[in-house]
N, C-alpha and C positions, 0 to 999 in steps of 0.2 A: 495237348491232353490237361495242362492245371485248370486251364479255364471250361473243359468240358465236367472233371471232375466238378470245379466248384460249382456248376450251374445246377451238377445233379443232385450234390448233396443239400444246397440253397434249398432246391423246391423239394425237397423230400422231407428236409428239416420242418419249412413252413407246413405243409401239408401235415404230418403226424402232429407238429406241435398246438396245431390247431383243432386237430379230430381229436387226438388224446383229451389235450384241455377241455373243449365240448365236453369230451366224455365222464373226465373226471365231477367237471361242477354240474351235470344234468343229471348224475349218478347221486352228488352229494345233495340237489332239490330233489330226486324221486325221494332218496333216503328219508329225506326229512319232511317231507309233505305226508309219504305212506306214514311214517312214524306218528305224527300228528292225527293223521286220520285213524290210526289206530287206539291212540289213549283216547281220542271220543269216544271212539265205540265202546273201549273198554268202558270207561265210563258211564257211557251211559246203559251196560250192560249191569255195569254194578250198582248204579242207583234202584237199575229193575230191581236186582234182589236185594237191596233195603226195603222197597216196598214189601216185596214177600217175607221178608226176616219176620217185618213190619206187622204184620197181619198174622205170621204164629205168636208173635210175642203177644199180640191183642188178643190172641183167642186163648192164652195160658193163661194173660190177665183175666179174661171173661172167666177160664173156670175158676178162678182164684176168687173172687169174687162170689160165683154162685152159692147163693144164699141157703136153698134147699140139699145143694150137695154137702155145704160145711154143716147145714143141719142134719143130715144121714150121718156123714159120718163123726159127728157127737154122740149122735145116739148107738152108734156100734161100739165107742169107746165102754158106755153103761152096761151092755148085755154080754153075757158070756157068750164067746168064741162059737160055741159046740153046738147053742139052741136054736130054735126054728126062728125064734126074732133077728138074732146076728146075721143067718142066711138071707132073709127075706131083704134086710139093709142091702147086704152086698148086692144081694140081683139089682137093688134100687138104681143103686150106685155104676154096677154094671150098665144099665141101661142107661142112666145120664150119661156116663162114657161114651156108648154108642150112639147118642144122640149128637153127642161131637165130633166121632169119628166120621161118621155117614154125613156129616157136613161137610166135610173136607177130602175128595178123597185121594188127596196126596197123602195124608196121614197113612203110616200102616199100620201103626198101633198107637191107642192112650194107657200108660200103666200107673198106680198107684199107689205108694207105699209107704210102711211105717220107715219113723224114725231107723229103728233097729234094724231095715231091711224086710221085713214082712211086708209080700205081697196084699195089696187091700181088695183090686179089683182091678181088670184091664179089656179093653176092648179090642180086640183083633187079634188075640194071642196066649198063650199062657205064660207064669212068668215060675219060674225056680229062684228060692231064696238063695239055694245057694250062688246063684250066679249074681246076686244082688250087693247081698254082704262083704262089706269088704273092697268092692270095687271102689278105684279109682274114680270113675266119674260119679258116684254116689255120694263120696267125698265132699269132691267140689261143688255138688251142690248143696250139701248143708252147711258148706262151709260160705257161700254167699247168702244164707239167709234171707228168701225168696226176693231175689233178684234175677231175674234170665240168665240162664247157662247154657252156652251153645257150646253142644259135643260135637269133634270132628267125627269122621265117618270110620262107622266099624266096620271089616268085610261081610258078618254075618248078624248086623244086629246087635243090639244091647242083651236083649235077653232070646230064649224060646218062644219063638210064634209058631204058633196055631197050626199054620201051613206047612210048618219046619222049613221052607225054601231057604234061610237062612240065606236072605240077598241083604246086602247093603245098604246102610241107613245110617242117618246122620240127626243128630234132636236136638231137643232144647227139655229145662228142667228147673222146677221151680221147686220152693218149701212150699205148701200150703198152710197158713198159720188160722188160728181162731181168731176174731178181733176183739174176742173180748178178754181172752185171755193171754193172746201173746201167745199161746203155746204151740209147736207144730202138731197139727194132725194129719198131716201126710206131704209126700213128695210126688210131684207129680214128673213122668217122663211122656213126649211127644217122639215118637220117632217117626221121621219125614224119609219117603222114600227118594232112594238120591236119584230115580230118575226126574226128577221134580228140577235137580241144576240141571239136565241135562235140558230139557224140554226150554228154559228159561234161557241160558247160555248157549244162541247160537251165532258164535262168531267163527269165521274162518281167518284162519292165521297161514294159509297157505299150505303150500307142501312140506312135511315135517316141520310145521308150528305148534307148539302147545298154548292148549289155555288150562287156567284151572285153576283152584280154589284155593290159597295154602294159607296153615295159621301161622302168625310170625313166628312161631320154630320150624316155617319150611318143610307142614308136616303136609300131603294130598288131602282136601278134604274130596274134593271131585276134581275130574283130570280127562280129557276130550279121550284119554289114551286108558282105557281099561287099567292096564294091565300094572299102572304106576297110582292107583286109587288105593287110598290108605295106605299109603307108604309114602316115603320120604321123599322130596324133589330132586327131580333128573339133573333140574336146571344148576350148571355150577356159578351161584350167586348165595353173596353174605348178605345175612342178617342184617348190618350196619346199611346197605344198598335200600333199603326200603325204606320210605317217608312215611310221614302218617297223616301222606296226602296222594293224590294221582298225581303220578310221574312217569318217567320214560329215560333209558342210560341202555346204553352199548355193553355188552357183554363180551369182550376182545379177547379172552380166552377162548370161544366157541363161535366168535364171531357171529353174534345173537343180537337185535335189537329186543329190548325186555321193556314191557310196558303193565301197567299195573292202577288197582284202584281199590282203597281201603274202607270196606264199609263201616260204615257209625254204628251200627246195630252189632256185629255179632265179630270186629277184629279182624277178621280174616280179611285176605287181600286175595281180589279175581287179577291175574297174571294173565298175556299173552307172549309168547316168545315167537320170534320169527328169524329167519335165517336173514343176513343184510343181500345175499347174491340172491333171495326170492325176491325182498323187495326192490331190487334195481336190475330185474330181470329183463322189464321194457325199453332200458338203457344199453345192451347189449346190440343193440340194434346200430347204435350212434357207432360203434368200437367197429364193426361189421365195415359201415360204410365208410368209416377214415379208412379202415387195411384196402379195400377196392380202392379208392380215390388216391392212395399213396403207390397203388400199383401203376396207374392210368398215370398221377404224375409221373411217375419215374420212365416209363415210357414217351410222354413227353418232351423228358430233360433229358434221353437220351439223343431224337430227333434235335434238339434244339442244339446239343451238344455239338452235334454232327456236324449242324450246318455252320454253324457260331467256327468250328475248327477248320472248316473248310474254307470259310469266308475271309478268314483272319488269316490261320495259321499259314496258306499255302505264299501271299505275300511276305510276310514274316520272315521266311524261309531261306524267301529268294532273297530281302533286305539281309539277312544274315550274311549270306554267300558272298554277297558286295562287300561289305565289312570285314569280313575275312581277305579278300583281294588287297582293299584298302590297309586289311594290315600287315598285310609282306610290304608294303613301299606303293602297291600301284593304285597312287592317285587320279587317272585317267576314267576306274570305274564311274559309269553313271544308272539311275533305273528308271526303266520304262515306266512311262505311270500312267495309265487309263481310265482311273474311275479320281473322284472330287472328292471322295470321303473321307474320313479321316489317315487310311490304308494309304491314299493318293496324296495326302497331304502331310505324313509320314516321308515320301518316295521322293515327293518335290522337293520336302526340309533335306535329306539326306544331299541330293546331288547339288542344291544349293552351299549345304557345310562342306562339298569335297571340293566345290569351286573354288572358295572362302579358304579351306585349307591348304589348297595347291598355290593361291596367292600367296598366302602367309608364307608357307616354305621359300618359294620365290625371294620374297622379301628377309625372309630370316639365312637365304642363304648368302645373300650379296649386305648384309649385317655385320654377318661371321667373319666376311673376309675385310672389312673395315676393324672391327674389333678385335680381326688376329694384326692390323698394324699397327691399329693404337696402342696394344698389348706389349708389343716390343719395343714403340717410344716409352710407355709409361715403366718397362722395365729397365730402362736406359738412367731413364730418370731420377729411379727410386732408387739406383743401384748407388749413385754419385748422393744422393740426399741422405740416404745410411751410412757413405763414409764420412760427410761431412758433421755426422750425428754424432760420429762415434768420438772425433778430433777432438769435438766440443765437450762432450762426455765426461773426456781424459780429463779438460781443462779445469772444469768446473768439478771432479771430485778433488782436484790438487787443492783448488783457491776454497772448498768446503772443507779437506783436512786442515787448514793453515785455518781457518776460522775456528773451528773447534779448539784448535791444541791454544790458540791467544782466548778462547772465552775462558779454556781452564785453568791458565794461569792466570790471567786478570779476577775469576771467582777465587783463585786462592793468593791473590792479594789481595784482595778485600774483605777475604775470612782475619787475614793477618792483624790486617788495619785494626778490623773490628777485636781483636784480642790485644791489640798495644792499646785499643781505646781503653780497654774493660781494668790492664793492668793499671792504665793511668789514672783510674779513677777511684782504684785501691790506692795509687800512692800520695793523691793527694788527701783523699780518705785518713791516710798514715800520719802527714804532714798535718793536716786539722788537730790529729791527737797529740801529735807529738809539740806543738803551739801549745796545745794546753797543758799538757803535763810540763812544758818549760815557764809558764805564767806560775803553776801551782808548786813548782819549786822556786822560784823568784819570791815570793810571796812568802814561801816556808822560809826563805835565810832572812828576809827582813823583817821578820817576828823572831827571826834563834837574832839578830840584831839587839832588837828592844830588847828580849830577855837579858842580853848580855850588858846591855848598859841599866840595866835595875838592876842587874846585879852585883856589878862595879859599885854602884850607889851605895846600895845595900852592906858590900863590904867596908867601904870609908866610913859606912856609923860607926860608932862608939860600940864598944866591946861590952856595954852594958845592954845591949840589944843581943846579944847571944842567944839568949831564950828564943825570942823571940825566930832569931836566924836560924835554929832546928825546924823550926814552923815552916819557914820560907823555901830551906834547904828541901826538905819532903815534898814541896811546893815544885821546888825546880827540879827535884827528882820523875814529878810524874810530868815535866813539861820534856825532858828528857827521854823519857818511850816516846811522849807523842811524837819528839824529831824522827826517834828512832826509825817509829811504823812509817814516817814520811820515809826516808830516806830508802825504809824496804821498797814504797810505792817508785820513788825515784831509778832505784838501783832495777826494779822491774821495766819501766819506762827507756829505762836507757837499756835491757838486753832486749827490750821487743823493738827498739831504734833500732840495734845491730842487725835484729835478725832480718826487719823489712827492706833497712839500704841494702844486705847482703842480697834479698830478694829481690829489685831494683835493679842490683849490680848486675845479676844473674838473665833476666828480662832484658835489659840491655845490651848486654852479650849477644842474648838470642836476637835482639832486632837488628843487630850487625853497625853500618855507618848511621845506619838513622840513629842509633840510642848512643851513638859516642860518648856527645855531648851532656847527656842523662846520667851514664857513668860514671862521668867525674865527680858529678853533683851526689852522684849516691856515694858515692867514695867520702867524699867533705862531709856529707851526713853521718858516713859511719867512723870518722876519724872525732866527727865532736861526740859521737855517743859515747867512745872509748871513754875522751877526757873526759865526759861528763861521769863517767862510771868509775875513772881513777877520782876524782872531784868527790863523788859521792863515798868512798872508800876511803877516803881522806877523813870526809867530816864524818863520818861510821865512825872510824878508829876513836876519834877526837871524843863523839859522844859518849864512848864504852870509856875513855877513860875519866870524864866529868862524871857520868853515874861511879863508876869508881873508887872517884876521888869525893865523890857526895857520899861513899858509902863510908867512905875511912872518918870523913867530918863526921859525919852523927854518931862514930863509936868515939871519935877522941877530939871532938868537939871543944869541949873543958879544958885539952891540952895543944890543942890546936892554934893559938895565937900567932908564935914564930909564923905556925904553916900563910897564916891570912893573907900574907905580904905576898909571899911566894904564888897564891890561890889567886891572888888579884891580877899579879903579872897573867898567871896562865887564860885568866880569863878573858885580860884584854887582849892575848895573842887570839883568844879564841875567838874574838869579838874581828879584829885582824882578816881570820880565816872567814869568816862569815860575809865578810865587807867583799873579800877575795871571790868567794864564789859567787854574791849577789852583781857584782861585776863582770867575772865570769857567764853569768849568766845570761845578764843583759845583753852581750856579744853573740851569745849563741840565739838568744832570740831575733836577735838582728838578722842574724846570718840565714836563723829561717825561715824570717819574711823571704830574705832575699828566695832563698830555693822555694819557697811557695808558689814568687812571683814566676820565676822561671818555670814551675812545673805547669802554672796555668798557661805561659805561652807555648811550653811543652805541648797541654791539651788543645789548645786551639789550633795549630799547626797540625796536630794530629786528627781533629774534625778537617780541618781542611784536606788533609789525603785522602781521609777515609771516603766525604763527598767525592773527592776525584776518581780514585778506587770504584766506586759504586759507580760511577756513568761511564768508567772505562770497561767496566763487566759488562752494563747494558749494552753497551754501543757492540761490545763483542760478541753478545750473545746472539743482537738483533742481527748483525753481519754475519753469524755461525748459520741462523734462521731461515735467513737471505739464499747463503749460497746452497745451503741442502734442499732449497725446495729448486732453487736454478739446477744442483745436481738432480735433484729428480724430474725435473722436466725436462732435463735434455737428457736422462734415462726413457723416461716416455718415449720423446720424441724418438732417441733411437729405437726401441720399440715399434714405434709403429714406422718407421722407416723401415724395419724388417720385415714387419708385415707388410707394408707395400710392395717390397722385393715378392714376397711369398706370394700375393695376391696377382699382380704383372704377371710370375711365372704360372698361376695358377686358369689365370684367366687367356693366356695364351695356349694353355693345355685344353682349357674347356674351348678353346676357338677352334683348334684343330680338332676335337673330338666332333665338333657339333657339322662341319662341314664333312667329316665322316659318315656318321649320321643323315644327313641330308644326302648324300649323295647316292642312298641306296633310294629316295624318293623318286619315280619317273612319273616328272610331270610335262 
């Protein structure tokens, strides 16, 4: 049925597509050709009208240049209107106009007027001055000042005619001037019968077609429809659609083809309008033939569809029924092939497919039994492998845990040795500063001994140098102040040394057994610092005594001669003390050098220890990483073993399921 519908729709579609496309193309071509032919006809008719308009303009120019007529009009201006001469001249002018009127039968009347609208003479009718004065057409002629003016149609003419028929006319007007004075002599009005246009325009625009002469304001001068003459055009077109030349356009509002020609004489348009359906009525035969052919094609499509459905559908249905039996598990079904076309080839291929499927099912059945046996063996082996993998994983995890603990402890020892190294550097720096301070103290004590020697020499001098002694005492006073400052520095150094020794003792205590030796050295340094502090205190007291005695010497030097002897003894004692300080400081510096050497040896040992701890930490981390990797591999192996057990179980289930499924086929 689907194949029948496809044949039916395809044939109808192509027939209708070709037919309707041909109809649309031919319709467009016919419309274009008829439009071009109509435009050419309108142009020829318009050019013919231009010739006619030119004849009337030539006639008006002939009247304008008629010397005899101009002379008669000039004489009329010079005589009284009621006199006999005026009447004679008026009669002659009328006879002159009659000559022109009789020479052209299309003229309905010729009129001459004064500039105030007064009728001078007429040929073909009588004129009422009331109908002329103030008329729009009269003003228009006056405004053009001698140029030919074409006036659109008036339903009953421009003025009363002699016959009084009141037939519609169109006209041309000019102003007649005196060539000598350039004064207006008269206004000429030539009324032309509208039938003249009817005779000249012999155009058939078809049924309901319109042919008309319109002004640029779309006012009908002439039309083939008599009831539209001297009225606005009934065509729904705009002024902007009309150009200054001949052309054609489609009025979509009324489905009308419009062609036009603009007169170069009057400025009027000759229009031709025809309904599009009238243009393309000859193409309707193609459309009718298309539908007839579509009906014939539909009948042929039904016959072809029935034949194809009978020829293809019955074997396909048979093959479908056989395939349904095969779907139920009957693999012994075969199709009887009687033809060698595509249907016969399909049946033969079906039989071969069933043979292949039968062989495949048999082979699959044998393979399923073998797979089932193999699955059992694989399941046992995978279970044993999984058990071994679990035991290996547990052992590996224990090794990894121990390696991780070792790595953590080695890292902690590495950090501790690094911290000890930093403290050792601080101790070395403090020891260097302590040595520098001790050297400074030694130099100061040597300088004090020199001062004491100089003081003794000056004390043994004669008493005559007492005044000089006062000055030197003042100098000595300044020197003692310097010594006080030096003692203050030494006191600060001993305090700092004491603090550093305490810090060293604390750090040695933190170091444990490795810092015991350093603790002894730090304790000795602290004792030396205490001794230095005591010595500096004694020296400070002595210096204070010297300063006080110097002050007293300054005040009572003139009375202190007996005391000079005691002062000499005191100075000698001070000298002895300075020498003792120097001796003690020398011992202190020697001991400090020994401490420095010990600290250097300890620093070297600490560096060796740091390198050893770093190596231990690296080895522990590498061991931990290796053990973790082994643990990960063991876990992965255990996971694979478990998966292998599951897969073997699943394979066994699938083998049983496959055997159950194959048992449904009839081979």
